[in-house]
Structures are given as C-alpha cells and as structure tokens.
N, C-alpha and C positions, 0 to 999 in steps of 0.2 A: 503689779497686775490690778491694782485698785481701780485705775481709770477705765478698765474694760466695761464697767457698769455705767460709766458716764456716756451720755449721748455724743455721737460724733457727727459733725456736719462738714460738708464739702461744698465749696463754691469757688468759681473762677473770679468772682467779683473782687474788686479792690477797695470798695466802700469809700472811694474818694468823693463821690457825690452822694449826699444824704438826701435820697429821694427815690421814688419809684420802687423798683424791685428790691433795692438795698434795704429800704425801710421794713419790708416784710421779713427779710432774713434777720435783720437786727432785732426786730420786735420778738420774733419767735425765740431766738437764742437768749436774749436778755431776760425774757419771762422765765425760761427754764432755769437760768442762773439765779434769778431772784427767789426761786422756789427751794434753793439750797443745793441744787445739783451743780456740777462743775463741767459744763459742756466744753467739748473740744471743737474748735473751728479750724479746718484746714482750708486756707484761702490765700488770696493775694492782698489781704488787708494791709492798708497803710495808714489807717485812721483808728487806732485802738481806743481812743477816747469815746467812741460811739458805743462801746460794749461795756457790759458789767465787769467789774474787777475779777470775778471768778471764772470768766471765760478764758480757757487756755487756747492760745493762738499758735498754730503751726504754719510756718511760711511755706506756701506752695511754690512761689517763684515760677509761675507758669503763665506767661502773658500770651493770650490768644487774641488776635485781632478779629475784627468783624467778618472779614472774608474767610479766615480760617474757621471761625465758628460756624458759618453757613456751610462751608465745605464739609466739616465734621458731621453736621446734621444730615447732609445729603448722603455722604458715604455710609453713615450708620444705617440709613434707611434702605440702601440698595445693595451693599456688599455683605457677603457672608462674614461671620465674626472672625474666621481665621485670616482672611485678607485684611480686614479692618485692624486686627491686632498687629499684623505685620507692618501695615502702613504707619500705624501710630506707636511702633515699638519704643521709640525714644521717650515719648510722653509716658507710656506705661512703665518703662524702666525707672523714670524719675519718681513717679507716684509710688511704685513698689518700694523704692529706697526710703521714701518718707514714711510709709506705713511700717516698714520693718524697723527703721531707726527709732520709731516711737511706740513700738510694740502694739500696733493696731491691726495686724493682719487677722483676717477671718472674723471681723466684726460686722455689725449692721451699721450702715451709714446713711444719713439723710442727705438728699440732694434737692436743689431748688429750681433750676432753670433747664430748658431743653438741652443746651450744650453740656451742662453738668450731667444730665441724664445719659448723654452719649458717653461721657467718660465713665460713668457708673457701670455702663454695659461692658466697656472694655475691662474695667477692674473686676467685675464679676466673672467674665470669661477667662481671665488670667488668675483667678483664685486669690486675688488680693483682698477682696471683701466677701462676706458670707451672704449678706442680704442688702438689697436696695430698698430704701424707703424714700418715696418721692413726695414732695409738696407740690401740688398742682394748683398754681395760682390762676391759671387761665387755660383756654383751649386755643392753641395756635391755629388749628384748622378752621375754626369759626372766624377768626380774624382775617385769614386769607380769603375765605369764601365771601366775607363782607366786602373786602377790598376788590375782589373780582367783580362782584355785582355792581359796584359803584365806580368801576374804572371807566375812564372817558374814551378809551380806544381799545381796539381788539388785541393789540400787543400786550397791554397791561392786563386785560382780562385773562388771556392765556397764561401769562407769567404767574399771576396770582392763583390760577387754577392748578398749575404745576406745583407751586409752593404748598397749596392746600393738600394735594395728593401726597407729597413728600412728608408733610407734617403728620398726616394720617398713618403712613407707613412707620414713621418714627415712633409715634404714640403706641402703635400696636406692639412694636419690638420692646419698648420700655415697659409697657404694662404687663406683657407676658413674662418679663424677667424681674419684676418688682415683687417684693414680699408684702409691702404695704403701700397704700396711696392715701395721702392726707389731702382732703378737699375742704373748702370753706362752706360748701353747700351741696346738696344732692344734685343740683342741676349740672355740676361740674364733673359728674361721674360719667 
C-alpha cells in the first residue's frame, strides 16, 4: 500500500520521439523523482532511458492511432457517458485490469493530453480512479480558432470552426470532472 502516496501519471505517449509534448511529461515526472518521490507512470513508454531511475513504469500496451484519438475526442464531446463507456468497454476493461493488478484503484491520477483526458473521463465514470488531475499545456480551441481565421478557403474555415466547437465541448466536460487543473500561467485558465 506504500505506493498509494506516490503520484500516478497516465499517458498514451510512447516517448519514442524526444521532443514536443513528450519533453513536458518527461520533465515533470523526472523532477518529481529527483525530489525523492517515486512516481508511477502508466504509458506506452519504450524508451526508459529518458526517465529518472526511480520512476516506476507500468506498461499500458494501448496503441491508439491518430484517427482513433480524434474519434475519441469527438465522441467524448457529444455522447453521454453511458454510451461512451459502452463503446470503449474493451479499453476500459484493459485499464481496469492494469489498475487492479497494480493496486491503484480509487487513486488520483495526473493526465497530460486531450486524448488522455478522454480516457480519464471514462476511468472516472467507471470508478477506476477517484480524481482527475490535468496538466493543461495549451488550449486546443484557440489553436483551431487561429487556423480557421487564417484558412485559405471556406471548407477549411468551417472544418476548423467545427473542431474549435468540439474542443470547447471537450474542455467543458473535462474541467467539470477534474479535481485539479495545473497550468503554466493564469492566461491558460
């Protein structure tokens, strides 16, 4: 039961590429490990050399392609949680087994990306975790608004406006269900 006090992180990232969003996750987890804690990372990690020696890795073995990630974000934005849990029951079942096998049920868990947030919502609704803590590195809605404003044709403008609306719906669902939100600055609130 000792590890219950250690921070638990969840990410679909495989950390194969050392850059971008991976660097933020690696940096946060390594700094916590350097402080004497023993963080637990549940992920698809295949490059353990990037992490501090005290990080405990649990293999997620859940590869989600770009299309599936987009679909998950869309469905999370528009479906009621009961239908969402039914549609993703196999993913939920796999995650539930990982959490049970590692005695991590009903803990607070940190999540990093929009698609991770979708999975956190499923986990919360199925009582796998107690609290969602999200790290908000950016605001997807603003990115899509910017792309829409600078699109060269009407089709792209409409496409990015729809993505902006979906991003807003998703953020509202995740924020309503999160117990804590970590941001780099007040502008990101």
